[in-house]
C-alpha positions in Angstrom: 14.6 18.3 -14.4 15.5 14.7 -13.0 12.4 11.9 -13.3 12.0 8.3 -11.8 9.4 6.4 -13.2 8.3 3.0 -11.1 5.4 0.8 -12.0 4.6 -1.8 -9.6 2.5 -5.0 -8.4 2.2 -5.7 -4.8 1.0 -8.8 -3.2 -0.4 -10.6 -6.2 -1.4 -14.1 -5.0 -0.7 -16.7 -7.0 -1.5 -20.4 -6.4 1.3 -22.4 -7.5 2.8 -26.3 -7.2 6.5 -25.3 -6.3 8.9 -26.3 -4.0 10.7 -29.7 -3.2 8.2 -31.4 -1.4 6.1 -34.1 -3.3 3.0 -32.4 -0.8 3.4 -28.7 -2.3 3.8 -30.3 -6.2 0.7 -32.0 -5.6 -1.3 -29.7 -3.1 0.0 -26.8 -4.4 -0.1 -23.0 -2.4 -0.5 -19.8 -2.3 2.5 -17.5 -3.1 2.8 -13.8 -3.5 4.7 -11.6 -5.8 5.7 -8.0 -5.9 6.8 -6.5 -8.9 8.8 -3.2 -9.6 9.7 -2.2 -13.0 12.2 1.2 -13.6 11.2 2.5 -16.7 13.6 4.4 -19.3 11.9 7.0 -21.7 13.7 9.5 -24.1 10.7 11.6 -24.3 7.8 12.6 -21.6 4.8 10.1 -21.3 1.8 10.8 -23.2 -1.6 9.6 -22.3 -1.6 6.6 -24.2 -1.5 2.8 -22.8 0.4 2.0 -26.0 3.4 4.5 -24.5 2.8 2.7 -20.8 3.7 -0.7 -19.0 0.4 -2.2 -18.4 0.3 -3.8 -14.3 -2.5 -5.6 -15.5 -0.3 -7.8 -18.3 2.5 -7.9 -15.6 0.1 -10.0 -13.1 -0.9 -12.6 -16.5 2.6 -12.7 -16.8 3.4 -13.9 -13.7 0.3 -15.8 -13.2 1.1 -17.6 -16.5 4.8 -18.5 -15.5 3.9 -19.6 -12.6 1.3 -21.7 -14.3 3.7 -23.1 -16.2 5.9 -25.0 -13.7 6.1 -26.7 -11.0 9.1 -25.3 -10.1 11.8 -26.5 -7.1 12.2 -23.1 -6.0 11.0 -20.0 -5.7 14.5 -18.3 -7.3 13.2 -19.7 -10.0 10.1 -18.6 -10.3 11.0 -15.1 -9.9 13.9 -15.6 -12.5 11.3 -16.5 -14.8 9.2 -13.5 -14.2 11.9 -10.7 -13.6 13.2 -12.3 -17.7 9.4 -12.3 -19.0 9.0 -8.9 -18.0 12.0 -7.6 -19.6 11.6 -9.7 -22.6 8.3 -8.4 -23.3 8.2 -4.9 -21.9 10.9 -2.9 -23.7 10.3 0.6 -21.7 11.7 -1.2 -18.6 15.1 -0.5 -17.7 15.1 -2.7 -14.6 12.8 -5.1 -12.9 12.5 -6.1 -8.7 10.9 -9.2 -8.5 9.9 -10.3 -5.0 8.3 -13.7 -4.1 6.9 -14.4 -0.5 6.0 -17.9 0.3 3.7 -17.7 3.8 3.2 -21.8 3.8 6.8 -22.9 3.9 6.7 -25.9 5.6 9.6 -25.4 8.0 9.2 -25.9 12.2 9.2 -22.1 13.0 6.5 -19.4 13.2 6.8 -16.4 10.6 4.8 -14.5 8.2 6.7 -15.1 5.1 10.0 -16.5 3.5 10.9 -15.6 0.0 13.6 -14.5 -2.5 14.0 -11.2 -3.8 16.0 -10.4 -7.6 16.7 -7.6 -9.7 17.6 -7.7 -13.5 18.9 -4.7 -15.3 19.2 -4.1 -19.2 22.9 -4.2 -20.0 24.0 0.0 -20.8 24.8 0.1 -24.3 28.5 0.0 -25.4 30.0 3.3 -25.8 31.2 4.0 -29.5 
């Protein structure tokens, strides 16, 4: 039997001072993050939190990384969150991080702009 396990957070609101313009760095703005983790297990899951990826801790991690900025680019924010997930959650085989910026300072009507990255652990070398 094949099994896929995903742990995800959608539409996490994060206030940050990220962007290229001085107003963005001074006033800050809201960003939205989606984090999706694919889980690798050798055994069936237990019913204990120690054997799970805590989505509350995923939210805390994203918030803390955003607060460690400012970053010029949302790509940097996404990358740092992705690496933070991989470093702190050994069960995660891959992570997808999507950052949306609903109030981007561009002259077009839109809902969001943003970036999405995916990070995967390297497969173990044979032999």
